[in-house]
NUZAMAR-451053 format. One record per residue (C-alpha): residue number from 0; x negated, y, z. Coordinates in Angstrom, 3 decimals, m for minus. Each point is the difference from the previous one (the first is absolute). Example, Ala and Ser with C-alpha at 12.3 -4.5 7.8 and 13.67 -1.06 7.14 Angstrom:
2
(0 (m12.300 m4.500 7.800))
(1 (m1.370 3.440 m0.660))
This chain:
59
(0 (m86.660 96.977 3.709))
(1 (1.308 2.202 m2.761))
(2 (1.668 3.313 0.655))
(3 (3.428 m1.251 m1.019))
(4 (0.072 m2.600 2.774))
(5 (m1.344 2.504 2.515))
(6 (2.841 2.385 m0.822))
(7 (2.544 m2.799 0.344))
(8 (m1.425 m1.016 3.380))
(9 (0.011 3.611 1.215))
(10 (3.620 0.484 m1.091))
(11 (1.045 m3.202 1.767))
(12 (m1.884 1.008 3.152))
(13 (1.662 3.425 0.121))
(14 (3.415 m1.573 m0.624))
(15 (m0.487 m2.519 2.828))
(16 (m1.116 2.717 2.412))
(17 (3.027 2.121 m0.863))
(18 (2.291 m3.018 0.423))
(19 (m1.460 m0.692 3.444))
(20 (0.499 3.637 0.990))
(21 (3.577 m0.208 m1.271))
(22 (0.749 m3.114 2.037))
(23 (m1.441 1.613 3.122))
(24 (2.098 3.110 m0.581))
(25 (3.106 m2.121 m0.534))
(26 (m0.616 m1.891 3.239))
(27 (m0.317 3.345 1.801))
(28 (3.276 1.203 m1.505))
(29 (m1.577 2.713 m2.137))
(30 (1.986 m0.451 m3.196))
(31 (m1.374 3.165 m1.620))
(32 (m3.571 m1.227 0.179))
(33 (1.097 m3.437 m1.173))
(34 (1.694 1.493 m3.064))
(35 (m2.999 2.184 m0.765))
(36 (m2.392 m2.952 0.234))
(37 (2.283 m2.091 m2.189))
(38 (0.344 2.726 m2.620))
(39 (m3.626 1.048 m0.196))
(40 (m1.210 m3.599 0.218))
(41 (2.251 m0.951 m2.898))
(42 (m1.266 2.878 m2.117))
(43 (m3.648 m0.816 0.743))
(44 (0.561 m3.674 m0.759))
(45 (1.876 0.674 m3.262))
(46 (m2.619 2.498 m1.182))
(47 (m2.859 m2.337 0.896))
(48 (1.526 m2.993 m1.768))
(49 (0.737 2.102 m3.093))
(50 (m3.580 1.291 0.038))
(51 (m1.461 m3.489 0.214))
(52 (2.302 m1.356 m2.733))
(53 (m0.899 2.805 m2.423))
(54 (m3.675 0.215 1.005))
(55 (m1.349 m0.715 m3.499))
(56 (2.328 2.506 m1.687))
(57 (m0.914 2.796 2.396))
(58 (m3.714 m0.601 m0.369))
């Protein structure tokens, strides 16, 4: 497996874990934690996808 696919898998794994934590927080009524998980998860996912898409340019 090349490094590019490993990075993509790691980003997806982190995003899924953060989404699960967000859903659990939402079910418990903790909207602050839900918002934090949503925000940080979105940033991690966007950065990871951008990194994978521009992998050859970055080097």
